[in-house]
Residue, then its C-alpha position, 0 to 999 in steps of 0.5 A: m817601653p814605647s818606640s821613640s817613633s811614635v813618642d817623636a811623632l806625637k810630642g807635645i800634644k795636649a789633647l786627644t779628639f776622637d772620633v766615636f762610630g766604628t771608632v769608640v763603638d761597634w756600631r755594626t753588633t747594638i745596630q744589627g742586635e737591635l733591628i733582630e730583636r725589634a723584628a722577633r718581639k714586633v712578629v709576636s705582636p698582636p698588630f702585627a696579625g692585622l697586617t695584610e698576608a703580603l706585608r706580614s710575607r716580607f717582614q718575616a723574610i727579613s733574615d737576622q743576615d738582612w737585618g745586618i746588611f739594613a745596618q749598613e745601608w743605614r750607615n751608610m747613609y749617614g756617610e752620605f748626609t753628612s760629606s756632602f753636607v754644605p753650611g750655608e748651603t744645607e739645610w741644618k740637620d742633626i743625627d738623631e733627626h738625620h737616623y729618624d728619617s733615614l730610618q723611616t726611607l730605607l723601610q721604604q726601601w725594603r718596602v716593609e713599612g707600616v710595620y711600625l709605628d711611628e713611635e716605635i720607628r722614632s725609638l728605634s732611631l735613638t738605638w744609636h745613643y747606647l751603642a756598646p763600645w769596643n772592649d778596649s775603649a773605656l778603660g783606654i781613653q781612661l788611660l789616656g785622660t790620666r795624661y793628655v784632655t779627651s774630648t770627642l770629635s763626632n758627628g753626632n748630636r751632643s745629648l747623642l754623645e753624652d748618652l754613649n759617653t754615660h752609658g759604655s762610662l767612656g770617661f771623656r773629659r770633655i764632649i765636643s760635637s760638629a753640630d757646634f760649629g753647624a758643619y759636619k767632618p770633614h769641614p774644616r770647621t770642625y777640626l779646627g773649631a774643636v782645636d778652639a775649643l781646647e784652646c790649643r794649636p792644631s800641632e797641639v792635638a791629635m786626630v783618633a780614627a778608624h778611618l782614615g779619609d776623617l785623620h787625611a782632613a784633620r792632618a791638611n787642617g795641621l793636627r797629628t793623626i792615631y789611626v786605631e783598625r776596627d773591625r770593617e771600619e776602613a773604606r779602603a782595602q788592605d792593597d789599594d794605595g791609597r792605604k799604604e801611602a797611609h802608613r809614611w802619613v800617619d803618625l802612629w797607628i795601631s794594627r786590629d791584632e793590638e789592643g785599641f786604646v790601650e796600646v795607644a797609652r801604652r806606646l804613648g807611655i802611659s801604664q794600666e796602673m795609672a788608670 
């Protein structure tokens, strides 16, 4: 049986909005793996031999571990872009275009621009459409969907989110993108816009995320909060005072050693037989 505190804190909710990158999907494994695979294919391709020796040497010196660092830097640029976006002031750019532009920038910073053709860079930037979900994601979302309206609430553009939903067989009942509201999380417009789109009051919607910053912003706009810990997703360290304080205000906290969204469903009284 679910704990009474979990049920009481979320009593009356009608919908669940999910952060996607890192919360629903394991972006790191997919992106690093694709970077490694593309690099391996590139070095044995005929055009590679036509590059300068210095460029070939720099590219071949990038290790699998380095590609993991590259992937994290790519992800960090996404965070910097979305957090600095000011609706009405910053020129609009969707996440597909940002991923493409930031990939070009990173290749330049790593001094390997010219290895990939433009169409190869574009193709690689779209890897974000096909990220693998965490093991519990599809089943958990489908279980929760038997009682609640389940929806994305991500900075990813709509086509990206639709592809992730299909690719991972996630079963979201609604696809909502922050782009629908001309803003990016954590701007209030995104949370309140999703609430309106779901025809709910803020207190009737719970935000599900692996990032306390996302949940803090959602809570500030009246939403309930469900924190699901994921590997290497939380920016705050375990001993961070803000993280400790969050244990007091997060409505439902799922630890890494629990079963993610399936555990959320269990705490809310939804059994696996209901899927």
